[in-house]
N, C-alpha and C positions, 0 to 999 in steps of 0.2 A: 348799397349798392352791393350785387355779387361779383366776386372775382373768380372767373373762372379762365381754367386752363386747358387746353387742348392738346396731348402728347402725341404725334402722328408719328407712327411705327413702320410706316411703308416707306419703303424706298423711289418707287416710282410715283412721280408728280402726276403722271397721266392716270392714276389708279382710280378705281371704283371708293378706295378709302379716302384718296384726297377729295374726290367728290361729296363724300358723305361728311366728311370734316369741314368744305365748303358751306354745305345745306346749314350744319350747324352752327357756323360760324353766323351765316345768315341771320336765321332765327335767334339767336342770343341776343344779336345787338339791334334787334326788334324792342328788346327791353332794357332796363338800365344797366344790365352786366357790363363789367368790363371783361372783354377778352382777348388773352395771349395764346399764343401757338409756339410750341417747340416741334421742329421736324427732326425726329433725330438724326433722318441722314444726312443733313446739312451741318451735324455736328461734329467738332472734331475731338475723336478721343478713342482710347484703347478700350474697348467692349469687354477684352478679357481680365476678369477678376483674378491675377495671375497668382497670389498667395492666398487666396479665401480669405477670411476675417483671420490669420495669425498675423499678417501684417499690411499695413495700411499704404494703399496707394496715393499719391496726390490726387487730387482732383484737376483736371484741366479746365482752362478757365470756360469752357463752355458747357461742361459739367457743373462749375460753380453757378454760371449763372441758371441753368436751367434750376437747379437745386434753390436758389433764391425765388424764382416763379412758383416752384410746388409750394414753398413754406407760406408764401402769401395767398396761395389760391383758396377759396371757399369749395369749388368744385373740380374736379378734375376728370375730364376725358380722355378716355384711351381710345385710341384709332388705330387698328393693326390688322392684316388680314391673319387667317390660321392657316400657317403652312406644316403638314405632316402633324397635325394633332396640337399646335403649340406655334405661339409667335416666332416672329424673324428673330435671326439670333443678334443682329444690332439692338432690337428692343429688349431682348434680355439682358444684352450685356447694360445697354443703359439703366436699367433698372437693379441688377447687380452691383455697379458701381454706385449708384447714388444711394439705394435704401441699406445702408450699413448701420450697423451696432454703432450708437453712441449719436449718430444722425437721426435716423427715421425711427430707430426703438433702440430698447435697452432690456440687455438681460436682468432679471431678477436674481439676486444673491443666493447661491444654493437651491435652484431651480431650472428647471428645463423651460419653465414659460419667458414671455418678455410682454415688455407695455409698449405700445407707440408712445412716442415722444411729445408730437404735435397732436394735442387732443382734439382739436375740431376735424381731424381726417377721418372719424370713426365711419361716418356713411360714404365716403367715396372708396374708402380701402374695404368697407364688407361688401359693397355692390361688385366690386373688382375683384374680388376673391371667390363672390357668389359666379360670378360669371365664368370664370377662370375654370373652376369646380365643376362645373355643370356642363361644360365642353362638349359631351359627349351625351348627357343625360337623354336626349332626344334620338339620338341615332339608333336605329334598330336592324 
């Protein structure tokens, strides 16, 4: 059974993004998949990575729960609008606070490169990065 986690980064529950997420959930539930949802707007956390990677901020309970769901997921679905060429600040803050060195990746010694800690993330990570870097590919 595939474990799917939908991360919804739109702050408005009446939005097109929520409708897309709901449609995805309905479709996924017709299979044997287990579907979980994180609605970033419902979480209580500080989205500001105040010290960068210089000093670790403790994760709030909502972020701890979200991280556990991410670790268990076989497939992540990111749903968010594109505002001013990027994702909403709260979604960016969610990523900044969770995808940290030692948790999501580790730096290689004496190198600028890094390795993912969760090996089964390769597929969703590659797809997410590809979607983000091709944001303006079709724009003329």
